[in-house]
N, C-alpha and C positions, 0 to 999 in steps of 0.2 A: 446659787450662792453657797460657798463652802461654809460649813458650820465651825465655830470655834471649839477647840478641844480643851478640856480641863488639863492644866499642866501637871496635875497630881495623878489622875487615874485615866486620862485620855477619853473620858466620856464626852459626847458631843452635846449633852443636855445641861444647860445652865440657865439661871435666871438673873436678870439685871436687878440689883438692889438699889443702885444709885447711879445717876449720870451727872457729870459736871463739865462745864466748859473749861478748857485749859489753853495755854499759849495764846492769850488774847483772842479767844474765840475760834482759833484755827484747828483745835483739837478737842475731842470729846473723851473724857476719862470715864470709864464705866467700872463700877465695882460689881462683881458677879459672884454667884454662889453655885457650885456644882450640885445638880439634883442627886447624883449618885453618891458622892462621898461627903457632901456638905462642906467642903473646904472652899474658902473664898480666895479670889484672885482679881487682879486689875487688868483691864485691857484699855487700849487707846485706839481711837479712830482719828486719822489725819485727813484734812482737806487735801485733795489732790490738786497740786498747782501745775501750771504749764512749766515745762522744764526750761531752765535758764542755761545758756551756754557761756562758759568763761573763756575769753580769748586770752591765752597765755602770752608771755613776753616773746616767745619764739614763733607766735602766730598760730600755733595749734589750738584746738578747741577741746574742752571737756565739759561734761555736765557739772553744774554747780553742786557742790557737796556741802550740805549743812554740817555734816560730821567733820569734814576737813576744816571748816571755818571754826567750829567749836574747839577742836583739838589745837588749832593754832593759837587761839586766844587763851585756852587753858594752859598751854605750854608757857606762854609769856607771863601768866599769872602764877606759875608754880612757886610754891613756898612764900606766897604773898597773901595778905589778909583780904582776899577777894572770894566771895562765896560763889558756888556753882549757880545759884539763882541769878546773881548779877551777870554772870557770863551768859547764861541762857537768855536773859533779857536783851543783852547786846546782840546775840545771834538772831533772836526773833526780830528785833528791830531792823537789823541789816538785811535779813532775808526778805522781810515784808517790804522794805524800801525798794529793793531790786525787783521783787515780784510786781509791785505797783507801777513800775516804769513801763512805758510802751515797748521798750526794747526787749528782745529775747536773747541778745548777746551782749555781755558786759565784759569790759577789759579787767584783767586781774589787777592792774594798777588802780583802777577806780574802786574796786573792792578793798584793796589794801589801804587806800586813803580813808575810806569810810571806817574801816576797823581802827586805824590809828586815831581818827577823830573821836571815836566812841570810847577807846580805852585811855585816852589822854586824861580825861577827868576821873577815871576810875582808879588808876594807880600809876604813879610816875615811873617806878621801876619796870612795871609790865609794859608801859609805853616804850621805854628805851629798849627793852628786850625785843619787842615786836619790831620796832624801827630798825634795829641792828640786822635783823634777818630780812625784813621786807626791803630795806634800802641797800642791802648787801654792802655794808661798810667794808672797805678794803684795808683800812688801817685805823689806828687810834685817833688820828686827826679828824677823819670823817665822823667817827663816833663822837668826839668832843664837840664838833660843830653842831651836830644834832642835839646834844645835851645842852649846849649854850643857847641854841634856838628855842628849845623847850623852856628853859629857865626864863628867857626874855619874854616869851609869850605868857608864861605863868605870872610874871610880875606886872605885866601890862594891864 
């Protein structure tokens, strides 16, 4: 097993000061101190999950990207009062949901619908932004239809 290097002096000798569970138990956060330079740094260990394949609209497949999911939601929430922590919770919840399914291949449409359901209660503007890209609105009428549908569901 390869040893961790200190990000400051590249020494391979450090000691663990503290370990904590993170991301709903799927990640371990370790606070370390370098034996050589005495500086402290944080490392993370992730549970290795079975890879999920996303079936795209054109039928091609690609490996599920947590980063891509996070960036898509972040873009929809840009300049909105939504914290990074809330976005991370949504990403964690969605990723865990799909990891727990018996399927190893998931359609991008299914993922998109789960994202829309998750951000619907988070922020109305972020929901409409995400929907406008995900649903590929062709004109203002299709955009307005989605907004009306959202308002009707919110009032029910």
